[in-house]
C-alpha positions as CSV (number, residue, x, y, z in Angstrom):
1,M,5.8,31.8,19.0
2,S,4.1,32.4,15.7
3,S,6.5,29.9,14.0
4,V,5.6,27.2,16.6
5,K,1.9,27.8,15.9
6,G,2.6,27.6,12.1
7,A,4.5,24.4,12.5
8,Q,1.6,23.0,14.5
9,A,-0.9,24.0,11.9
10,I,1.2,22.2,9.2
11,S,1.5,19.1,11.3
12,R,-2.2,19.0,11.9
13,T,-2.9,19.5,8.2
14,M,-0.6,16.6,7.3
15,Q,-2.4,14.4,9.9
16,V,-5.7,15.2,8.2
17,L,-4.4,14.4,4.7
18,R,-2.9,11.1,5.9
19,A,-6.1,10.1,7.5
20,I,-8.0,10.8,4.3
21,A,-5.4,8.9,2.3
22,G,-5.9,5.9,4.5
23,K,-9.6,5.8,3.4
24,Q,-9.1,6.8,-0.2
25,G,-11.7,5.2,-2.4
26,F,-14.2,5.0,0.5
27,G,-14.3,8.6,1.8
28,A,-13.1,9.6,5.3
29,T,-15.9,11.0,7.5
30,L,-15.3,13.9,9.9
31,S,-15.7,11.4,12.8
32,Y,-13.1,9.1,11.3
33,I,-10.6,11.9,10.8
34,T,-11.0,13.2,14.4
35,L,-10.6,9.6,15.7
36,R,-7.4,9.1,13.7
37,T,-5.9,12.5,14.4
38,G,-7.1,13.3,17.9
39,L,-8.2,16.7,16.7
40,T,-11.5,18.2,17.8
41,K,-14.3,18.3,15.3
42,P,-14.2,22.2,15.0
43,T,-10.4,22.1,14.4
44,A,-10.6,19.3,11.9
45,H,-13.5,20.9,10.1
46,R,-11.6,24.2,9.7
47,I,-8.6,22.4,8.2
48,L,-10.9,20.5,5.9
49,Q,-12.6,23.6,4.7
50,A,-9.2,25.2,3.9
51,L,-8.0,22.0,2.1
52,V,-11.2,21.9,0.0
53,A,-10.8,25.6,-1.0
54,E,-7.3,24.8,-2.2
55,G,-8.4,21.7,-4.2
56,M,-6.3,19.4,-1.9
57,V,-9.5,17.6,-0.7
58,E,-13.0,17.2,-2.1
59,K,-16.3,16.0,-0.6
60,S,-17.5,12.5,-1.7
61,D,-21.1,11.6,-2.3
62,N,-21.4,9.9,1.1
63,E,-20.4,13.1,3.0
64,G,-16.8,11.8,3.4
65,Y,-13.6,13.5,2.2
66,L,-11.3,12.3,-0.6
67,L,-7.9,13.6,-1.8
68,G,-8.4,16.2,-4.4
69,P,-6.9,17.0,-7.8
70,E,-4.2,19.3,-6.4
71,C,-2.9,16.3,-4.4
72,Y,-2.7,14.3,-7.7
73,M,-0.8,17.1,-9.4
74,L,1.7,17.3,-6.5
75,G,2.1,13.5,-6.7
76,V,2.8,13.7,-10.4
77,I,5.5,16.3,-9.8
78,A,7.0,14.3,-6.9
79,D,7.1,11.1,-9.0
80,Q,9.2,13.0,-11.5
81,R,11.8,13.5,-8.7
82,Y,11.5,10.1,-7.0
83,G,10.7,8.1,-10.1
84,L,9.5,4.9,-8.4
85,S,7.3,4.0,-11.3
86,Q,10.2,4.4,-13.7
87,I,12.7,2.6,-11.6
88,A,10.4,-0.4,-10.9
89,S,8.8,-0.8,-14.3
90,G,11.6,-2.9,-15.8
91,T,11.7,-5.2,-12.8
92,V,7.9,-5.8,-12.9
93,A,8.0,-6.4,-16.6
94,R,10.8,-8.9,-16.2
95,I,9.0,-10.8,-13.5
96,A,5.8,-11.1,-15.6
97,A,7.8,-12.4,-18.5
98,K,9.6,-15.0,-16.4
99,C,6.6,-16.3,-14.6
100,G,3.9,-15.8,-17.3
101,D,1.5,-14.4,-14.7
102,S,0.7,-10.9,-13.5
103,A,3.3,-8.9,-11.6
104,F,2.9,-5.8,-9.6
105,F,4.7,-3.1,-7.7
106,S,2.8,-1.5,-4.8
107,I,3.9,1.1,-2.3
108,R,3.0,1.6,1.4
109,S,0.6,4.4,2.2
110,E,0.4,4.6,6.0
111,W,-1.7,1.5,6.9
112,H,-2.6,0.7,3.2
113,T,-1.0,-0.5,0.1
114,L,-1.4,1.3,-3.3
115,C,-0.7,-0.5,-6.6
116,L,1.5,1.5,-8.9
117,I,2.4,-0.9,-11.7
118,R,0.9,-4.0,-13.3
119,E,2.4,-6.1,-16.0
120,D,0.7,-9.2,-17.4
121,G,2.6,-12.3,-18.6
122,D,1.6,-14.5,-21.5
123,Y,-0.5,-17.1,-19.6
124,P,-4.0,-16.7,-21.0
125,I,-6.0,-16.9,-17.8
126,K,-5.4,-13.9,-15.5
127,T,-6.6,-12.5,-12.2
128,H,-7.9,-8.9,-12.4
129,V,-8.3,-8.2,-8.6
130,L,-5.3,-5.8,-8.4
131,Q,-5.0,-2.8,-10.8
132,P,-2.9,0.4,-10.7
133,G,-4.6,2.6,-8.2
134,T,-6.1,-0.2,-6.1
135,R,-5.8,0.5,-2.4
136,L,-6.0,-2.3,0.1
137,P,-5.4,-2.5,3.9
138,L,-1.9,-3.7,4.9
139,G,-2.0,-7.5,5.3
140,V,-4.4,-8.0,2.5
141,G,-2.9,-9.6,-0.7
142,G,0.5,-11.0,-1.2
143,G,2.3,-7.6,-1.2
144,G,0.3,-6.4,1.7
145,I,1.2,-9.4,3.8
146,A,4.9,-8.9,3.0
147,M,4.8,-5.2,4.0
148,L,2.9,-5.9,7.2
149,A,5.3,-8.7,8.2
150,A,8.2,-6.4,7.7
151,L,6.9,-4.0,10.4
152,D,7.7,-4.4,14.0
153,D,5.0,-5.9,16.3
154,N,3.8,-2.6,17.7
155,E,3.2,-1.2,14.2
156,I,1.4,-4.4,13.2
157,E,-1.0,-3.9,16.1
158,K,-1.6,-0.3,15.1
159,S,-2.2,-1.3,11.5
160,L,-4.7,-4.1,12.5
161,A,-6.6,-1.6,14.7
162,A,-6.6,1.1,12.1
163,N,-8.0,-1.2,9.5
164,A,-10.4,-3.2,11.6
165,E,-13.6,-1.5,10.5
166,E,-12.6,-1.6,6.8
167,R,-11.6,-5.3,7.0
168,A,-14.9,-6.2,8.7
169,K,-16.8,-4.4,6.0
170,H,-15.0,-5.4,2.9
171,F,-13.1,-8.6,3.9
172,P,-15.4,-10.2,6.6
173,G,-13.8,-13.6,6.4
174,D,-10.3,-12.3,6.9
175,E,-9.9,-12.4,10.7
176,R,-7.1,-10.9,12.8
177,A,-5.9,-14.4,13.6
178,D,-5.6,-15.1,9.9
179,Q,-3.5,-12.0,9.3
180,L,-1.2,-12.8,12.2
181,A,-0.7,-16.4,10.9
182,R,0.3,-15.0,7.5
183,V,2.7,-12.6,9.1
184,A,4.4,-15.4,11.0
185,E,4.6,-17.5,7.8
186,C,6.0,-14.6,5.8
187,R,8.7,-14.0,8.4
188,T,9.7,-17.7,8.2
189,L,9.7,-18.0,4.4
190,G,10.8,-14.5,3.5
191,Y,7.8,-13.9,1.2
192,G,4.0,-13.6,1.9
193,I,1.4,-15.9,0.5
194,N,-2.2,-14.9,-0.2
195,R,-4.4,-17.9,-0.6
196,G,-7.5,-16.1,-1.9
197,S,-8.2,-13.8,1.0
198,V,-9.4,-11.1,-1.5
199,V,-11.0,-13.2,-4.1
200,A,-11.3,-17.0,-3.7
201,D,-9.5,-18.1,-6.9
202,S,-7.0,-15.3,-7.0
203,W,-3.7,-16.2,-5.2
204,G,-0.5,-14.2,-4.8
205,I,2.9,-14.1,-3.3
206,G,4.8,-10.9,-2.3
207,A,8.2,-9.8,-1.3
208,V,8.9,-6.5,0.6
209,V,11.0,-3.7,-0.8
210,R,12.7,-1.2,1.6
211,D,14.2,2.2,1.1
212,D,17.7,3.3,2.0
213,K,16.7,3.8,5.6
214,K,15.5,0.2,5.8
215,C,11.9,1.4,6.1
216,V,9.1,-0.5,4.3
217,L,8.6,1.2,1.0
218,G,6.5,-1.3,-1.0
219,A,6.4,-4.8,-2.3
220,L,6.7,-6.8,-5.5
221,T,3.8,-9.3,-6.1
222,I,2.9,-12.1,-8.4
223,A,-0.8,-13.0,-8.7
224,A,-2.4,-15.8,-10.6
225,I,-5.4,-18.2,-10.4
226,A,-5.1,-20.6,-7.6
227,S,-4.0,-23.6,-9.7
228,R,-1.0,-21.6,-10.8
229,L,0.3,-20.9,-7.3
230,Q,0.2,-24.2,-5.5
231,P,3.1,-25.1,-3.1
232,D,5.6,-26.3,-5.6
233,R,5.3,-23.1,-7.6
234,Q,5.3,-21.0,-4.5
235,Q,8.7,-22.5,-3.6
236,E,9.9,-21.7,-7.1
237,L,8.6,-18.2,-7.5
238,G,9.1,-17.0,-3.8
239,P,12.9,-17.0,-3.9
240,L,12.8,-15.4,-7.4
241,L,10.6,-12.6,-6.1
242,M,12.9,-12.1,-3.1
243,Q,15.9,-11.8,-5.5
244,E,14.1,-9.3,-7.6
245,A,13.0,-7.3,-4.5
246,A,16.6,-7.1,-3.3
247,A,17.9,-5.9,-6.7
248,L,15.1,-3.3,-6.9
249,E,16.0,-2.1,-3.4
250,E,19.6,-1.5,-4.5
251,K,18.3,0.5,-7.5
252,I,16.0,2.6,-5.4
253,C,18.6,3.2,-2.7
254,E,21.2,4.2,-5.2
255,A,18.7,6.7,-6.7
256,Q,17.9,8.1,-3.2
257,R,21.6,8.5,-2.5
258,M,22.3,10.3,-5.7
259,R,19.6,12.9,-4.9
260,R,21.3,13.9,-1.7
């Protein structure tokens, strides 16, 4: 019986951490955490107090909760094992060199994307919207579109619902219908196109990267000023990005198989 209770406590703690991760950068309020996890406020509050004491969570200035320094340290250690940044860095640098614009590798974090790597090409005018550490809702940006489109329809609906408040606050012109249209386009083309949904003159294209279980792991993205990503260049760079994504998938899957 005690082992069942212990497993339940761990499960609830992970739910709280994932809810906080989904709002990282903004701060997850107690109300948001209870809404996302289904936990009562007293239960969620007890878990949060324990996580704060361990350094896994910290309070933000707006009375919300953020992932703490101990989460970062565990992430650094995990990256040494999984090595996604190391595996993907050569691919991202090669894409940037080929296209001359900025290239990125982002990973999925529940209903968000997190930028891990950025490499700039030699074209002098760059877009600076996406930087390592930038977190965006799934469906926002070229990589976010590619990741969202790769989910099944039920997961897409969950993602749109989970991010509705955040999108309304930070991307008020980006409606649900716009996101669904980009998903449909991505499924047809094989790559997602962002036509300035984050910043007007910053466009991007993205291709999904899956793990060895065919789950959405992340995406490769090219971003540039709008004049650099018009239809003719989209048609040139989209297939290139898909090829690079497929090759990166193979490298990641091979690394995952070797660890087993």
